[in-house]
N, CA, C and O atoms as CSV, one atom per row, in Angstrom:
chain,resi,resn,atom,element,x,y,z
A,1,MET,N,N,-14.551,-35.101,-70.649
A,1,MET,CA,C,-13.887,-33.889,-70.195
A,1,MET,C,C,-14.082,-33.679,-68.698
A,1,MET,O,O,-13.598,-32.693,-68.143
A,2,GLY,N,N,-14.774,-34.581,-68.053
A,2,GLY,CA,C,-14.970,-34.464,-66.620
A,2,GLY,C,C,-16.061,-33.493,-66.221
A,2,GLY,O,O,-16.112,-33.060,-65.070
A,3,ILE,N,N,-16.929,-33.145,-67.145
A,3,ILE,CA,C,-18.004,-32.207,-66.849
A,3,ILE,C,C,-19.278,-32.990,-66.557
A,3,ILE,O,O,-19.746,-33.743,-67.411
A,4,PRO,N,N,-19.852,-32.825,-65.354
A,4,PRO,CA,C,-21.112,-33.515,-65.048
A,4,PRO,C,C,-22.213,-33.052,-66.006
A,4,PRO,O,O,-22.311,-31.866,-66.323
A,5,VAL,N,N,-23.030,-33.988,-66.457
A,5,VAL,CA,C,-24.065,-33.675,-67.443
A,5,VAL,C,C,-25.425,-34.177,-66.979
A,5,VAL,O,O,-25.547,-35.291,-66.469
A,6,VAL,N,N,-26.442,-33.346,-67.161
A,6,VAL,CA,C,-27.836,-33.746,-66.986
A,6,VAL,C,C,-28.477,-33.600,-68.352
A,6,VAL,O,O,-28.553,-32.498,-68.896
A,7,LEU,N,N,-28.939,-34.720,-68.909
A,7,LEU,CA,C,-29.536,-34.709,-70.241
A,7,LEU,C,C,-31.029,-34.943,-70.120
A,7,LEU,O,O,-31.469,-35.939,-69.545
A,8,ILE,N,N,-31.810,-34.011,-70.668
A,8,ILE,CA,C,-33.264,-34.116,-70.645
A,8,ILE,C,C,-33.750,-34.170,-72.084
A,8,ILE,O,O,-33.646,-33.192,-72.824
A,9,ALA,N,N,-34.286,-35.333,-72.472
A,9,ALA,CA,C,-34.848,-35.509,-73.805
A,9,ALA,C,C,-36.280,-34.992,-73.811
A,9,ALA,O,O,-36.945,-34.945,-72.776
A,10,LYS,N,N,-36.732,-34.611,-74.979
A,10,LYS,CA,C,-38.073,-34.038,-75.100
A,10,LYS,C,C,-39.147,-35.010,-74.620
A,10,LYS,O,O,-40.063,-34.622,-73.895
A,11,ASN,N,N,-39.030,-36.265,-75.026
A,11,ASN,CA,C,-40.005,-37.278,-74.614
A,11,ASN,C,C,-39.357,-38.665,-74.700
A,11,ASN,O,O,-38.202,-38.788,-75.107
A,12,GLN,N,N,-40.083,-39.679,-74.326
A,12,GLN,CA,C,-39.549,-41.034,-74.307
A,12,GLN,C,C,-39.082,-41.478,-75.701
A,12,GLN,O,O,-38.051,-42.140,-75.821
A,13,GLU,N,N,-39.820,-41.125,-76.738
A,13,GLU,CA,C,-39.445,-41.504,-78.094
A,13,GLU,C,C,-38.151,-40.802,-78.524
A,13,GLU,O,O,-37.365,-41.362,-79.288
A,14,ASN,N,N,-37.936,-39.599,-78.044
A,14,ASN,CA,C,-36.767,-38.806,-78.392
A,14,ASN,C,C,-35.481,-39.371,-77.790
A,14,ASN,O,O,-34.385,-39.044,-78.245
A,15,ILE,N,N,-35.611,-40.210,-76.777
A,15,ILE,CA,C,-34.449,-40.797,-76.108
A,15,ILE,C,C,-33.613,-41.615,-77.089
A,15,ILE,O,O,-32.398,-41.712,-76.920
A,16,ASN,N,N,-34.232,-42.202,-78.104
A,16,ASN,CA,C,-33.490,-43.007,-79.078
A,16,ASN,C,C,-32.391,-42.207,-79.775
A,16,ASN,O,O,-31.402,-42.787,-80.223
A,17,ARG,N,N,-32.543,-40.913,-79.871
A,17,ARG,CA,C,-31.509,-40.067,-80.484
A,17,ARG,C,C,-30.204,-40.130,-79.708
A,17,ARG,O,O,-29.135,-39.856,-80.254
A,18,PHE,N,N,-30.293,-40.488,-78.444
A,18,PHE,CA,C,-29.128,-40.486,-77.568
A,18,PHE,C,C,-28.676,-41.898,-77.199
A,18,PHE,O,O,-28.064,-42.101,-76.150
A,19,SER,N,N,-28.975,-42.866,-78.055
A,19,SER,CA,C,-28.673,-44.256,-77.738
A,19,SER,C,C,-27.183,-44.516,-77.507
A,19,SER,O,O,-26.828,-45.437,-76.770
A,20,ALA,N,N,-26.319,-43.731,-78.117
A,20,ALA,CA,C,-24.876,-43.940,-77.959
A,20,ALA,C,C,-24.393,-43.654,-76.540
A,20,ALA,O,O,-23.382,-44.207,-76.108
A,21,ILE,N,N,-25.101,-42.802,-75.820
A,21,ILE,CA,C,-24.662,-42.476,-74.459
A,21,ILE,C,C,-25.610,-43.003,-73.388
A,21,ILE,O,O,-25.442,-42.722,-72.202
A,22,LYS,N,N,-26.603,-43.764,-73.819
A,22,LYS,CA,C,-27.624,-44.248,-72.886
A,22,LYS,C,C,-27.030,-45.036,-71.723
A,22,LYS,O,O,-27.517,-44.924,-70.598
A,23,GLY,N,N,-25.994,-45.826,-71.967
A,23,GLY,CA,C,-25.392,-46.606,-70.890
A,23,GLY,C,C,-24.344,-45.859,-70.097
A,23,GLY,O,O,-23.782,-46.403,-69.146
A,24,ILE,N,N,-24.073,-44.619,-70.472
A,24,ILE,CA,C,-23.020,-43.851,-69.810
A,24,ILE,C,C,-23.604,-42.880,-68.786
A,24,ILE,O,O,-23.108,-42.777,-67.665
A,25,ILE,N,N,-24.658,-42.170,-69.179
A,25,ILE,CA,C,-25.317,-41.225,-68.273
A,25,ILE,C,C,-26.817,-41.478,-68.306
A,25,ILE,O,O,-27.336,-42.011,-69.286
A,26,PRO,N,N,-27.517,-41.099,-67.241
A,26,PRO,CA,C,-28.981,-41.222,-67.284
A,26,PRO,C,C,-29.566,-40.212,-68.267
A,26,PRO,O,O,-29.071,-39.092,-68.391
A,27,ILE,N,N,-30.612,-40.617,-68.953
A,27,ILE,CA,C,-31.314,-39.712,-69.858
A,27,ILE,C,C,-32.721,-39.508,-69.310
A,27,ILE,O,O,-33.502,-40.452,-69.188
A,28,TYR,N,N,-33.018,-38.282,-68.989
A,28,TYR,CA,C,-34.307,-37.936,-68.396
A,28,TYR,C,C,-35.248,-37.378,-69.459
A,28,TYR,O,O,-34.829,-37.046,-70.567
A,29,THR,N,N,-36.536,-37.282,-69.095
A,29,THR,CA,C,-37.540,-36.676,-69.971
A,29,THR,C,C,-38.173,-35.481,-69.254
A,29,THR,O,O,-37.951,-35.263,-68.063
A,30,TYR,N,N,-38.961,-34.719,-70.003
A,30,TYR,CA,C,-39.697,-33.610,-69.389
A,30,TYR,C,C,-40.599,-34.115,-68.273
A,30,TYR,O,O,-40.805,-33.426,-67.273
A,31,ASP,N,N,-41.138,-35.322,-68.444
A,31,ASP,CA,C,-41.977,-35.915,-67.406
A,31,ASP,C,C,-41.179,-36.095,-66.117
A,31,ASP,O,O,-41.683,-35.837,-65.024
A,32,ASP,N,N,-39.926,-36.544,-66.257
A,32,ASP,CA,C,-39.058,-36.661,-65.079
A,32,ASP,C,C,-38.852,-35.294,-64.429
A,32,ASP,O,O,-38.840,-35.176,-63.204
A,33,LEU,N,N,-38.691,-34.267,-65.256
A,33,LEU,CA,C,-38.502,-32.912,-64.742
A,33,LEU,C,C,-39.734,-32.448,-63.969
A,33,LEU,O,O,-39.614,-31.909,-62.869
A,34,LYS,N,N,-40.910,-32.656,-64.541
A,34,LYS,CA,C,-42.156,-32.252,-63.873
A,34,LYS,C,C,-42.360,-32.970,-62.559
A,34,LYS,O,O,-42.937,-32.410,-61.626
A,35,ASN,N,N,-41.889,-34.218,-62.473
A,35,ASN,CA,C,-42.112,-35.036,-61.280
A,35,ASN,C,C,-40.901,-35.107,-60.359
A,35,ASN,O,O,-40.805,-36.004,-59.522
A,36,ASN,N,N,-39.978,-34.164,-60.513
A,36,ASN,CA,C,-38.799,-34.057,-59.639
A,36,ASN,C,C,-38.005,-35.359,-59.532
A,36,ASN,O,O,-37.586,-35.744,-58.441
A,37,ARG,N,N,-37.797,-36.040,-60.670
A,37,ARG,CA,C,-37.046,-37.302,-60.669
A,37,ARG,C,C,-35.665,-37.138,-61.295
A,37,ARG,O,O,-35.102,-38.106,-61.808
A,38,ILE,N,N,-35.118,-35.941,-61.260
A,38,ILE,CA,C,-33.824,-35.693,-61.886
A,38,ILE,C,C,-32.781,-35.387,-60.821
A,38,ILE,O,O,-33.011,-34.591,-59.911
A,39,ASN,N,N,-31.637,-36.031,-60.955
A,39,ASN,CA,C,-30.504,-35.734,-60.088
A,39,ASN,C,C,-29.721,-34.590,-60.723
A,39,ASN,O,O,-29.017,-34.788,-61.714
A,40,PHE,N,N,-29.842,-33.403,-60.157
A,40,PHE,CA,C,-29.150,-32.242,-60.695
A,40,PHE,C,C,-27.743,-32.076,-60.137
A,40,PHE,O,O,-27.107,-31.044,-60.352
A,41,ASN,N,N,-27.257,-33.075,-59.427
A,41,ASN,CA,C,-25.891,-33.063,-58.909
A,41,ASN,C,C,-25.173,-34.353,-59.289
A,41,ASN,O,O,-24.705,-35.081,-58.413
A,42,PRO,N,N,-25.081,-34.644,-60.592
A,42,PRO,CA,C,-24.413,-35.890,-60.988
A,42,PRO,C,C,-22.908,-35.803,-60.752
A,42,PRO,O,O,-22.322,-34.720,-60.740
A,43,LYS,N,N,-22.304,-36.967,-60.566
A,43,LYS,CA,C,-20.851,-37.021,-60.411
A,43,LYS,C,C,-20.197,-36.982,-61.783
A,43,LYS,O,O,-20.777,-37.420,-62.777
A,44,SER,N,N,-18.992,-36.455,-61.822
A,44,SER,CA,C,-18.205,-36.507,-63.050
A,44,SER,C,C,-17.829,-37.957,-63.306
A,44,SER,O,O,-17.464,-38.683,-62.381
A,45,LEU,N,N,-17.917,-38.374,-64.561
A,45,LEU,CA,C,-17.588,-39.744,-64.913
A,45,LEU,C,C,-16.155,-39.830,-65.412
A,45,LEU,O,O,-15.652,-38.915,-66.064
A,46,ASN,N,N,-15.509,-40.941,-65.097
A,46,ASN,CA,C,-14.182,-41.195,-65.637
A,46,ASN,C,C,-14.370,-42.028,-66.901
A,46,ASN,O,O,-14.629,-43.230,-66.833
A,47,ILE,N,N,-14.238,-41.380,-68.044
A,47,ILE,CA,C,-14.430,-42.088,-69.313
A,47,ILE,C,C,-13.142,-42.110,-70.138
A,47,ILE,O,O,-13.179,-42.197,-71.365
A,48,GLU,N,N,-12.002,-42.029,-69.446
A,48,GLU,CA,C,-10.720,-42.026,-70.147
A,48,GLU,C,C,-10.541,-43.277,-71.001
A,48,GLU,O,O,-10.093,-43.183,-72.143
A,49,ASP,N,N,-10.883,-44.440,-70.469
A,49,ASP,CA,C,-10.757,-45.681,-71.249
A,49,ASP,C,C,-11.638,-45.626,-72.494
A,49,ASP,O,O,-11.202,-45.994,-73.585
A,50,LEU,N,N,-12.869,-45.170,-72.331
A,50,LEU,CA,C,-13.791,-45.065,-73.466
A,50,LEU,C,C,-13.243,-44.108,-74.517
A,50,LEU,O,O,-13.323,-44.393,-75.712
A,51,LYS,N,N,-12.686,-42.976,-74.088
A,51,LYS,CA,C,-12.113,-42.025,-75.036
A,51,LYS,C,C,-10.966,-42.654,-75.820
A,51,LYS,O,O,-10.844,-42.434,-77.025
A,52,GLN,N,N,-10.128,-43.432,-75.144
A,52,GLN,CA,C,-9.007,-44.072,-75.832
A,52,GLN,C,C,-9.504,-45.094,-76.860
A,52,GLN,O,O,-8.958,-45.181,-77.960
A,53,TYR,N,N,-10.535,-45.865,-76.506
A,53,TYR,CA,C,-11.117,-46.819,-77.462
A,53,TYR,C,C,-11.707,-46.095,-78.672
A,53,TYR,O,O,-11.564,-46.549,-79.807
A,54,MET,N,N,-12.366,-44.974,-78.421
A,54,MET,CA,C,-12.965,-44.211,-79.515
A,54,MET,C,C,-11.892,-43.637,-80.443
A,54,MET,O,O,-12.049,-43.653,-81.664
A,55,LEU,N,N,-10.804,-43.132,-79.861
A,55,LEU,CA,C,-9.721,-42.594,-80.677
A,55,LEU,C,C,-9.053,-43.691,-81.508
A,55,LEU,O,O,-8.727,-43.482,-82.676
A,56,GLN,N,N,-8.855,-44.849,-80.900
A,56,GLN,CA,C,-8.264,-45.977,-81.623
A,56,GLN,C,C,-9.184,-46.418,-82.765
A,56,GLN,O,O,-8.718,-46.707,-83.868
A,57,ASN,N,N,-10.474,-46.467,-82.499
A,57,ASN,CA,C,-11.441,-46.835,-83.524
A,57,ASN,C,C,-11.413,-45.834,-84.680
A,57,ASN,O,O,-11.455,-46.229,-85.845
A,58,LEU,N,N,-11.342,-44.561,-84.365
A,58,LEU,CA,C,-11.261,-43.523,-85.391
A,58,LEU,C,C,-10.002,-43.694,-86.229
A,58,LEU,O,O,-10.056,-43.642,-87.458
A,59,LYS,N,N,-8.873,-43.896,-85.565
A,59,LYS,CA,C,-7.600,-44.068,-86.270
A,59,LYS,C,C,-7.668,-45.262,-87.227
A,59,LYS,O,O,-7.267,-45.156,-88.386
A,60,LEU,N,N,-8.175,-46.392,-86.741
A,60,LEU,CA,C,-8.275,-47.584,-87.585
A,60,LEU,C,C,-9.259,-47.377,-88.743
A,60,LEU,O,O,-9.027,-47.862,-89.850
A,61,SER,N,N,-10.335,-46.670,-88.490
A,61,SER,CA,C,-11.319,-46.387,-89.551
A,61,SER,C,C,-10.696,-45.536,-90.654
A,61,SER,O,O,-10.943,-45.766,-91.837
A,62,ILE,N,N,-9.893,-44.560,-90.263
A,62,ILE,CA,C,-9.227,-43.703,-91.249
A,62,ILE,C,C,-8.215,-44.515,-92.058
A,62,ILE,O,O,-8.160,-44.410,-93.283
A,63,LEU,N,N,-7.415,-45.327,-91.360
A,63,LEU,CA,C,-6.430,-46.155,-92.062
A,63,LEU,C,C,-7.106,-47.103,-93.046
A,63,LEU,O,O,-6.629,-47.285,-94.166
A,64,LYS,N,N,-8.214,-47.705,-92.628
A,64,LYS,CA,C,-8.945,-48.624,-93.502
A,64,LYS,C,C,-9.470,-47.876,-94.731
A,64,LYS,O,O,-9.375,-48.373,-95.853
A,65,LYS,N,N,-10.016,-46.695,-94.516
A,65,LYS,CA,C,-10.562,-45.899,-95.614
A,65,LYS,C,C,-9.460,-45.492,-96.592
A,65,LYS,O,O,-9.713,-45.313,-97.784
A,66,MET,N,N,-8.242,-45.348,-96.082
A,66,MET,CA,C,-7.112,-44.978,-96.921
A,66,MET,C,C,-6.522,-46.200,-97.641
A,66,MET,O,O,-5.540,-46.087,-98.375
A,67,GLY,N,N,-7.134,-47.359,-97.419
A,67,GLY,CA,C,-6.713,-48.558,-98.134
A,67,GLY,C,C,-5.719,-49.441,-97.411
A,67,GLY,O,O,-5.264,-50.439,-97.970
A,68,GLU,N,N,-5.375,-49.101,-96.192
A,68,GLU,CA,C,-4.437,-49.930,-95.440
A,68,GLU,C,C,-5.155,-51.138,-94.849
A,68,GLU,O,O,-6.329,-51.070,-94.486
A,69,LYS,N,N,-4.431,-52.230,-94.763
A,69,LYS,CA,C,-4.985,-53.448,-94.139
A,69,LYS,C,C,-4.875,-53.275,-92.625
A,69,LYS,O,O,-3.825,-52.907,-92.097
A,70,ILE,N,N,-5.981,-53.550,-91.948
A,70,ILE,CA,C,-5.981,-53.461,-90.485
A,70,ILE,C,C,-6.573,-54.731,-89.907
A,70,ILE,O,O,-7.339,-55.430,-90.570
A,71,ASP,N,N,-6.217,-55.024,-88.677
A,71,ASP,CA,C,-6.798,-56.157,-87.958
A,71,ASP,C,C,-8.125,-55.665,-87.372
A,71,ASP,O,O,-8.136,-54.869,-86.433
A,72,GLU,N,N,-9.227,-56.135,-87.926
A,72,GLU,CA,C,-10.535,-55.643,-87.485
A,72,GLU,C,C,-11.023,-56.296,-86.196
A,72,GLU,O,O,-12.114,-55.986,-85.717
A,73,ASN,N,N,-10.238,-57.179,-85.645
A,73,ASN,CA,C,-10.611,-57.776,-84.358
A,73,ASN,C,C,-10.190,-56.842,-83.248
A,73,ASN,O,O,-10.404,-57.142,-82.074
């Protein structure tokens, strides 16, 4: 949606909850917050291509669940 995001996980172990977005935005911890290692002015990301892939994946998943044959490649 073009909204800059700063994500702060509770701790290093908690970061695994956000594995789906780990390569898209930085994930910080409270330790990073305490030690001033957070960029509070992130740039908006252009994820239009990613959104289109996700929508296509959703559409194909629904069609498959409905019994239609799809090319899974």
